[in-house]
N, CA, C and O atoms as a CHARMM CRD file, in Angstrom:
* protein
*
  168
    1    1 MET  N      0.36000   7.57800   3.80700 PROA 1      0.00000
    2    1 MET  CA     1.58400   7.67700   4.58100 PROA 1      0.00000
    3    1 MET  C      2.52200   6.57200   4.11500 PROA 1      0.00000
    4    1 MET  O      2.09000   5.45600   3.82700 PROA 1      0.00000
    5    2 ASN  N      3.78700   6.88800   4.04500 PROA 2      0.00000
    6    2 ASN  CA     4.76400   5.86000   3.73200 PROA 2      0.00000
    7    2 ASN  C      5.73700   5.71100   4.89100 PROA 2      0.00000
    8    2 ASN  O      5.56900   6.35100   5.93000 PROA 2      0.00000
    9    3 ILE  N      6.72500   4.89700   4.72700 PROA 3      0.00000
   10    3 ILE  CA     7.65600   4.58200   5.81000 PROA 3      0.00000
   11    3 ILE  C      8.34100   5.83300   6.36400 PROA 3      0.00000
   12    3 ILE  O      8.67100   5.87900   7.54900 PROA 3      0.00000
   13    4 LEU  N      8.55700   6.83800   5.52800 PROA 4      0.00000
   14    4 LEU  CA     9.21800   8.06000   5.99600 PROA 4      0.00000
   15    4 LEU  C      8.35700   8.84100   6.97900 PROA 4      0.00000
   16    4 LEU  O      8.86800   9.67800   7.72300 PROA 4      0.00000
   17    5 GLY  N      7.07200   8.57800   6.99000 PROA 5      0.00000
   18    5 GLY  CA     6.17800   9.28800   7.89300 PROA 5      0.00000
   19    5 GLY  C      5.95800   8.60800   9.23300 PROA 5      0.00000
   20    5 GLY  O      5.17300   9.08800  10.05100 PROA 5      0.00000
   21    6 LEU  N      6.63800   7.50200   9.46800 PROA 6      0.00000
   22    6 LEU  CA     6.47300   6.78200  10.73000 PROA 6      0.00000
   23    6 LEU  C      7.61100   7.12900  11.67600 PROA 6      0.00000
   24    6 LEU  O      8.73400   6.66700  11.47200 PROA 6      0.00000
   25    7 PRO  N      7.35400   7.92600  12.70200 PROA 7      0.00000
   26    7 PRO  CA     8.42900   8.38700  13.58700 PROA 7      0.00000
   27    7 PRO  C      9.11000   7.27300  14.37300 PROA 7      0.00000
   28    7 PRO  O     10.23300   7.45800  14.84000 PROA 7      0.00000
   29    8 SER  N      8.46300   6.12900  14.53000 PROA 8      0.00000
   30    8 SER  CA     9.08100   5.03600  15.29200 PROA 8      0.00000
   31    8 SER  C     10.08200   4.22900  14.46500 PROA 8      0.00000
   32    8 SER  O     10.76700   3.36300  15.00800 PROA 8      0.00000
   33    9 ILE  N     10.17600   4.49700  13.17000 PROA 9      0.00000
   34    9 ILE  CA    11.11600   3.79500  12.29300 PROA 9      0.00000
   35    9 ILE  C     12.33900   4.67900  12.08200 PROA 9      0.00000
   36    9 ILE  O     12.21100   5.78500  11.55500 PROA 9      0.00000
   37   10 PRO  N     13.53000   4.21500  12.48300 PROA 10     0.00000
   38   10 PRO  CA    14.73300   5.03300  12.28700 PROA 10     0.00000
   39   10 PRO  C     15.06700   5.17300  10.80400 PROA 10     0.00000
   40   10 PRO  O     14.86300   4.23800  10.02900 PROA 10     0.00000
   41   11 MET  N     15.57300   6.32000  10.41400 PROA 11     0.00000
   42   11 MET  CA    15.95200   6.56000   9.02600 PROA 11     0.00000
   43   11 MET  C     17.39000   6.12800   8.74400 PROA 11     0.00000
   44   11 MET  O     17.80600   6.08500   7.58600 PROA 11     0.00000
   45   12 ALA  N     18.14200   5.81400   9.77600 PROA 12     0.00000
   46   12 ALA  CA    19.52200   5.34700   9.61400 PROA 12     0.00000
   47   12 ALA  C     19.86100   4.41900  10.77300 PROA 12     0.00000
   48   12 ALA  O     19.36200   4.58700  11.88600 PROA 12     0.00000
   49   13 ILE  N     20.71600   3.44000  10.49700 PROA 13     0.00000
   50   13 ILE  CA    21.20200   2.54200  11.54300 PROA 13     0.00000
   51   13 ILE  C     22.70700   2.37200  11.37200 PROA 13     0.00000
   52   13 ILE  O     23.24200   2.59800  10.28600 PROA 13     0.00000
   53   14 ALA  N     23.37500   1.98300  12.42200 PROA 14     0.00000
   54   14 ALA  CA    24.83300   1.80500  12.39000 PROA 14     0.00000
   55   14 ALA  C     25.16600   0.38200  11.94600 PROA 14     0.00000
   56   14 ALA  O     25.76300  -0.38600  12.70100 PROA 14     0.00000
   57   15 TYR  N     24.78100   0.04100  10.73100 PROA 15     0.00000
   58   15 TYR  CA    25.04300  -1.28300  10.17400 PROA 15     0.00000
   59   15 TYR  C     25.38400  -1.09400   8.71000 PROA 15     0.00000
   60   15 TYR  O     24.56900  -0.57400   7.94900 PROA 15     0.00000
   61   16 LYS  N     26.56400  -1.50400   8.30600 PROA 16     0.00000
   62   16 LYS  CA    27.03800  -1.20100   6.95400 PROA 16     0.00000
   63   16 LYS  C     26.92200  -2.36200   5.97000 PROA 16     0.00000
   64   16 LYS  O     27.14900  -2.17000   4.77600 PROA 16     0.00000
   65   17 GLU  N     26.57900  -3.54600   6.43400 PROA 17     0.00000
   66   17 GLU  CA    26.44500  -4.69100   5.53500 PROA 17     0.00000
   67   17 GLU  C     25.07300  -4.66900   4.85700 PROA 17     0.00000
   68   17 GLU  O     24.21500  -3.84500   5.17500 PROA 17     0.00000
   69   18 ARG  N     24.89600  -5.58500   3.92600 PROA 18     0.00000
   70   18 ARG  CA    23.59600  -5.69900   3.26500 PROA 18     0.00000
   71   18 ARG  C     22.55500  -6.16800   4.28300 PROA 18     0.00000
   72   18 ARG  O     22.83200  -7.02800   5.12000 PROA 18     0.00000
   73   19 ILE  N     21.36200  -5.59300   4.19900 PROA 19     0.00000
   74   19 ILE  CA    20.30400  -5.92800   5.15300 PROA 19     0.00000
   75   19 ILE  C     18.96100  -5.89800   4.42400 PROA 19     0.00000
   76   19 ILE  O     18.76400  -5.11300   3.49700 PROA 19     0.00000
   77   20 GLU  N     18.06300  -6.74300   4.84600 PROA 20     0.00000
   78   20 GLU  CA    16.71400  -6.75600   4.29900 PROA 20     0.00000
   79   20 GLU  C     15.74100  -6.48900   5.43900 PROA 20     0.00000
   80   20 GLU  O     15.77700  -7.15900   6.47000 PROA 20     0.00000
   81   21 ILE  N     14.88300  -5.51300   5.24400 PROA 21     0.00000
   82   21 ILE  CA    13.90200  -5.12900   6.25400 PROA 21     0.00000
   83   21 ILE  C     12.51800  -5.52300   5.74300 PROA 21     0.00000
   84   21 ILE  O     12.16100  -5.22300   4.60400 PROA 21     0.00000
   85   22 ARG  N     11.75800  -6.18200   6.57400 PROA 22     0.00000
   86   22 ARG  CA    10.38900  -6.56000   6.21800 PROA 22     0.00000
   87   22 ARG  C      9.43900  -6.08800   7.31100 PROA 22     0.00000
   88   22 ARG  O      9.83500  -5.92900   8.46600 PROA 22     0.00000
   89   23 GLY  N      8.21800  -5.87000   6.94500 PROA 23     0.00000
   90   23 GLY  CA     7.23700  -5.46500   7.93800 PROA 23     0.00000
   91   23 GLY  C      5.83800  -5.52100   7.36300 PROA 23     0.00000
   92   23 GLY  O      5.62800  -5.88700   6.20700 PROA 23     0.00000
   93   24 GLU  N      4.91300  -5.15700   8.18000 PROA 24     0.00000
   94   24 GLU  CA     3.52700  -5.10400   7.74500 PROA 24     0.00000
   95   24 GLU  C      2.84900  -3.94100   8.44300 PROA 24     0.00000
   96   24 GLU  O      3.35200  -3.40200   9.42900 PROA 24     0.00000
   97   25 ILE  N      1.71600  -3.57200   7.91800 PROA 25     0.00000
   98   25 ILE  CA     0.97600  -2.45700   8.48000 PROA 25     0.00000
   99   25 ILE  C     -0.50700  -2.82500   8.52100 PROA 25     0.00000
  100   25 ILE  O     -1.00100  -3.55800   7.66400 PROA 25     0.00000
  101   26 VAL  N     -1.18600  -2.32100   9.49700 PROA 26     0.00000
  102   26 VAL  CA    -2.63200  -2.51500   9.61500 PROA 26     0.00000
  103   26 VAL  C     -3.27000  -1.14200   9.47900 PROA 26     0.00000
  104   26 VAL  O     -2.88500  -0.20300  10.17600 PROA 26     0.00000
  105   27 LEU  N     -4.24500  -1.02200   8.58400 PROA 27     0.00000
  106   27 LEU  CA    -4.92800   0.24800   8.42900 PROA 27     0.00000
  107   27 LEU  C     -6.40200  -0.00700   8.16400 PROA 27     0.00000
  108   27 LEU  O     -6.78000  -1.07400   7.67900 PROA 27     0.00000
  109   28 PRO  N     -7.22500   0.97000   8.48100 PROA 28     0.00000
  110   28 PRO  CA    -8.66200   0.81600   8.24600 PROA 28     0.00000
  111   28 PRO  C     -8.95700   0.61200   6.75600 PROA 28     0.00000
  112   28 PRO  O     -8.22800   1.10700   5.89600 PROA 28     0.00000
  113   29 ARG  N    -10.02200  -0.11300   6.46700 PROA 29     0.00000
  114   29 ARG  CA   -10.38900  -0.38200   5.07500 PROA 29     0.00000
  115   29 ARG  C    -10.56300   0.91300   4.28100 PROA 29     0.00000
  116   29 ARG  O    -10.21300   0.96500   3.10200 PROA 29     0.00000
  117   30 SER  N    -11.09600   1.94900   4.91000 PROA 30     0.00000
  118   30 SER  CA   -11.29700   3.22100   4.20200 PROA 30     0.00000
  119   30 SER  C     -9.96800   3.79900   3.72500 PROA 30     0.00000
  120   30 SER  O     -9.89200   4.32800   2.61600 PROA 30     0.00000
  121   31 GLN  N     -8.93300   3.70800   4.53300 PROA 31     0.00000
  122   31 GLN  CA    -7.61900   4.19400   4.11000 PROA 31     0.00000
  123   31 GLN  C     -7.03800   3.30900   3.01700 PROA 31     0.00000
  124   31 GLN  O     -6.42100   3.81100   2.07700 PROA 31     0.00000
  125   32 PHE  N     -7.22700   1.99700   3.13100 PROA 32     0.00000
  126   32 PHE  CA    -6.76700   1.06800   2.10600 PROA 32     0.00000
  127   32 PHE  C     -7.40200   1.40400   0.75800 PROA 32     0.00000
  128   32 PHE  O     -6.71600   1.44200  -0.26300 PROA 32     0.00000
  129   33 GLU  N     -8.69900   1.64400   0.75900 PROA 33     0.00000
  130   33 GLU  CA    -9.39800   1.99100  -0.47600 PROA 33     0.00000
  131   33 GLU  C     -8.92400   3.33300  -1.02300 PROA 33     0.00000
  132   33 GLU  O     -8.79700   3.49600  -2.23600 PROA 33     0.00000
  133   34 ARG  N     -8.66300   4.29400  -0.14200 PROA 34     0.00000
  134   34 ARG  CA    -8.14900   5.59600  -0.58900 PROA 34     0.00000
  135   34 ARG  C     -6.78800   5.43400  -1.25700 PROA 34     0.00000
  136   34 ARG  O     -6.53900   6.02000  -2.31000 PROA 34     0.00000
  137   35 VAL  N     -5.91100   4.64400  -0.65000 PROA 35     0.00000
  138   35 VAL  CA    -4.58200   4.40500  -1.22500 PROA 35     0.00000
  139   35 VAL  C     -4.72000   3.77400  -2.61100 PROA 35     0.00000
  140   35 VAL  O     -4.02200   4.17300  -3.54300 PROA 35     0.00000
  141   36 ASN  N     -5.60500   2.80300  -2.75100 PROA 36     0.00000
  142   36 ASN  CA    -5.80800   2.16400  -4.05200 PROA 36     0.00000
  143   36 ASN  C     -6.33000   3.14800  -5.09100 PROA 36     0.00000
  144   36 ASN  O     -5.89800   3.11300  -6.24300 PROA 36     0.00000
  145   37 ARG  N     -7.25400   4.02700  -4.70400 PROA 37     0.00000
  146   37 ARG  CA    -7.75900   5.04100  -5.64500 PROA 37     0.00000
  147   37 ARG  C     -6.63500   5.96800  -6.08700 PROA 37     0.00000
  148   37 ARG  O     -6.50600   6.27200  -7.27300 PROA 37     0.00000
  149   38 GLU  N     -5.82000   6.41900  -5.13300 PROA 38     0.00000
  150   38 GLU  CA    -4.71900   7.32500  -5.46000 PROA 38     0.00000
  151   38 GLU  C     -3.70800   6.65300  -6.38700 PROA 38     0.00000
  152   38 GLU  O     -3.19000   7.28900  -7.30500 PROA 38     0.00000
  153   39 ARG  N     -3.42800   5.38400  -6.15400 PROA 39     0.00000
  154   39 ARG  CA    -2.48900   4.65700  -7.01300 PROA 39     0.00000
  155   39 ARG  C     -3.05100   4.50300  -8.41700 PROA 39     0.00000
  156   39 ARG  O     -2.30600   4.58300  -9.39400 PROA 39     0.00000
  157   40 ALA  N     -4.35300   4.28300  -8.53100 PROA 40     0.00000
  158   40 ALA  CA    -4.97600   4.12300  -9.84300 PROA 40     0.00000
  159   40 ALA  C     -4.91500   5.41900 -10.64600 PROA 40     0.00000
  160   40 ALA  O     -4.82200   5.38800 -11.87300 PROA 40     0.00000
  161   41 LEU  N     -4.96800   6.55300  -9.95800 PROA 41     0.00000
  162   41 LEU  CA    -4.92500   7.85200 -10.63900 PROA 41     0.00000
  163   41 LEU  C     -3.50700   8.28500 -11.00500 PROA 41     0.00000
  164   41 LEU  O     -3.32500   9.15100 -11.86100 PROA 41     0.00000
  165   42 ALA  N     -2.51700   7.69500 -10.37100 PROA 42     0.00000
  166   42 ALA  CA    -1.11200   8.10000 -10.60000 PROA 42     0.00000
  167   42 ALA  C     -0.59900   7.59900 -11.93100 PROA 42     0.00000
  168   42 ALA  O      0.55500   7.84700 -12.28100 PROA 42     0.00000
């Protein structure tokens, strides 16, 4: 899943200046390992 799949994150905001967004995510180790395998195959 990427940021576009998170319904709690707005896809647009009413702010026109430059902005930097930072965040973090917590996921089970099994999902972390799956993501790494998929990235290695890409």
